[in-house]
C-alpha positions, -999 to 999 in steps of 0.1 A, spaced: 99 2 -154 97 -27 -127 68 -39 -119 59 -59 -91 22 -82 -89 12 -100 -56 -23 -118 -50 -39 -129 -21 -70 -148 -11 -85 -132 19 -114 -148 44 -133 -116 48 -160 -93 31 -148 -72 0 -158 -41 18 -139 -46 51 -107 -55 26 -109 -24 9 -116 -2 37 -86 -15 59 -63 -16 27 -72 24 27 -65 29 65 -37 50 73 -39 41 108 -32 1 98 -9 16 75 14 28 97 6 -3 121 18 -25 96 50 -9 84 60 -2 119 95 -17 115 102 12 91 92 39 116 66 48 90 41 74 98 19 100 78 32 136 88 11 160 61 -21 156 45 -46 126 54 -27 116 86 -53 95 100 -85 73 90 -92 65 57 -81 79 27 -105 86 -2 -103 101 -37 -79 130 -44 -64 128 -9 -28 133 -5 -4 117 25 30 125 31 49 97 45 84 95 66 97 62 68 130 44 71 145 27 39 178 13 32 192 31 58 178 64 54 148 86 65 126 92 36 96 115 25 73 106 1 38 121 -11 13 101 -26 -19 110 -41 -53 89 -41 -60 90 -82 -89 63 -85 -112 54 -61 -142 30 -71 -152 15 -38 -151 -19 -30 -133 -28 -64 -101 -5 -67 -82 24 -56 -48 38 -72 -24 57 -53 8 75 -72 38 95 -61 34 132 -61 68 140 -45 97 114 -32 127 92 -39 114 74 -68 112 88 -103 77 78 -102 53 51 -89 18 39 -94 2 16 -67 -31 -3 -76 -51 -22 -50 -77 -44 -71 -103 -63 -49 -124 -89 -64 -154 -109 -45 -147 -146 -53 -174 -157 -31 -195 -144 -5 -167 -138 25 -140 -145 1 -118 -115 -16 -92 -116 -39 -65 -91 -36 -40 -80 -66 -16 -56 -59 3 -38 -85 30 -18 -82 52 0 -111 80 20 -104 110 40 -117 140 47 -103 159 81 -106 196 85 -119 192 69 -154 217 38 -159 224 37 -123 187 35 -110 183 7 -136 214 -12 -117 197 -3 -84 166 -21 -94 184 -51 -109 209 -58 -79 181 -48 -48 156 -24 -53 127 -46 -69 137 -72 -43 135 -49 -12 101 -33 -27 85 -70 -35 97 -80 4 81 -48 17 50 -51 -3 44 -89 4 47 -84 41 22 -56 43 -2 -75 23 6 -107 45 -1 -83 76 -33 -69 60 -45 -106 51 -36 -116 89 -56 -87 104 -87 -90 81 -88 -132 89 -89 -122 129 -103 -97 147 -71 -71 142 -94 -52 114 -117 -39 143 -91 -14 157 -91 4 124 -126 4 108 -161 3 119 -174 -31 127 -203 -26 105 -182 -25 75 
């Protein structure tokens, strides 16, 4: 089972980091290069515990649909989303936030996934899928950080957050 762990330090309050990370609208903007959009469940605003979102996006040359559910929500420290339906055998994405000092937040993304198709899936993981997912998640995390360290976040969440 591949596991990808990415960390970042973000010069922004923990609550703001947490809320932007769970913004459907920011996610769509951040992933626009894949054509990703929310098409069912919660399709705009901030996701909360128990919410489901069905995404449509182009990955590895094919249009894909994936439904995930928020299974853990502990604002502003942690939320977890897990695949309900989609191309993976399973996935679990943990978004963990830690206040390092006032106005400085540590973010750790842990993404665990399993590929379908047994041995063929393991081969795909080794050859390209883990690298592809790491690049996709890293780019999203970099865009999240950039929005939070500028005024970019204001388009997606309440300025009082």
